[in-house]
C-alpha positions in Angstrom: 83.5 53.8 69.1 85.4 50.6 68.9 86.9 49.3 65.7 88.7 46.2 64.7 91.2 46.8 61.9 93.0 44.2 59.8 96.1 45.9 58.5 98.8 44.7 56.1 102.2 46.4 55.7 103.3 47.0 52.1 107.0 47.6 52.1 106.8 49.1 48.6 110.3 50.1 47.6 111.8 50.1 51.1 115.0 48.1 51.8 114.7 45.6 54.7 116.7 48.0 56.9 114.4 50.9 56.0 111.3 48.7 56.7 112.7 47.8 60.2 113.6 51.4 60.9 110.1 52.5 60.0 108.5 49.7 61.9 110.5 50.7 64.9 108.9 54.2 64.7 105.5 52.5 64.3 106.1 50.4 67.5 106.9 53.6 69.4 103.7 55.3 68.1 101.6 52.3 69.0 102.9 52.4 72.5 102.0 56.0 72.8 98.6 55.4 71.3 98.0 52.5 73.8 98.9 54.8 76.7 96.5 57.4 75.3 93.7 54.9 75.1 93.4 54.8 71.3 94.8 51.3 71.0 92.9 48.7 73.1 94.7 45.7 71.7 97.3 45.1 69.0 98.4 41.7 67.6 101.0 40.8 65.0 99.9 37.9 62.8 102.5 35.2 62.9 104.6 34.9 59.7 103.0 37.8 58.0 103.4 41.6 57.7 100.0 42.0 59.1 98.5 43.4 62.3 95.1 43.1 63.9 94.1 46.2 66.0 91.3 47.0 68.4 91.0 50.7 68.4 88.8 53.3 70.1 88.2 56.6 68.4 85.4 59.2 68.9 84.3 58.8 65.3 85.3 57.4 61.9 86.7 60.8 60.7 89.3 60.7 63.5 90.2 57.2 62.7 90.6 58.1 59.0 92.9 61.0 59.8 95.1 58.8 61.9 95.2 56.1 59.3 95.9 58.4 56.4 98.5 60.6 57.8 99.0 60.2 61.5 101.2 57.1 61.6 104.9 56.7 60.7 103.9 53.8 58.3 100.8 55.5 57.0 101.9 55.3 53.4 102.8 51.6 53.8 99.6 50.4 55.5 96.8 48.6 53.7 93.6 48.5 55.7 92.1 45.3 54.6 89.1 45.9 56.7 87.9 48.3 59.4 84.9 46.9 61.3 82.9 48.8 64.0 82.5 46.5 67.0 80.9 46.7 70.4 81.8 45.1 73.8 80.1 41.8 74.2 78.9 42.7 77.7 76.9 45.6 76.3 75.4 43.2 73.7 74.6 40.7 76.6 72.8 43.5 78.4 70.6 44.0 75.4 69.8 40.3 75.3 69.0 40.3 79.0 66.7 43.3 78.5 65.3 41.8 75.3 66.0 45.0 73.4 63.7 47.0 75.7 65.3 50.3 74.7 63.8 49.9 71.2 60.3 49.7 72.6 60.6 53.4 73.6 
């Protein structure tokens, strides 16, 4: 399943140096997750401690496990929203077929 996640970083009681050190670990984890196919797109919002991610996970349980404990910044992340999404081309095929699969 594909998900779009809007994630804010809450530095809590971290010093600026601690935040950058932790974020450096997060960048390395994100690169690994991209290579593994979990991260499909990752974007930093300009001027904010906020990231928009397009993720692919087999189910929401796996995504929850990763978000809650599998990331270096897990305890500093605020998931503002996590939205299941689908590829537009797949939607376009449903339109082309006028939702024929529902007719059974």
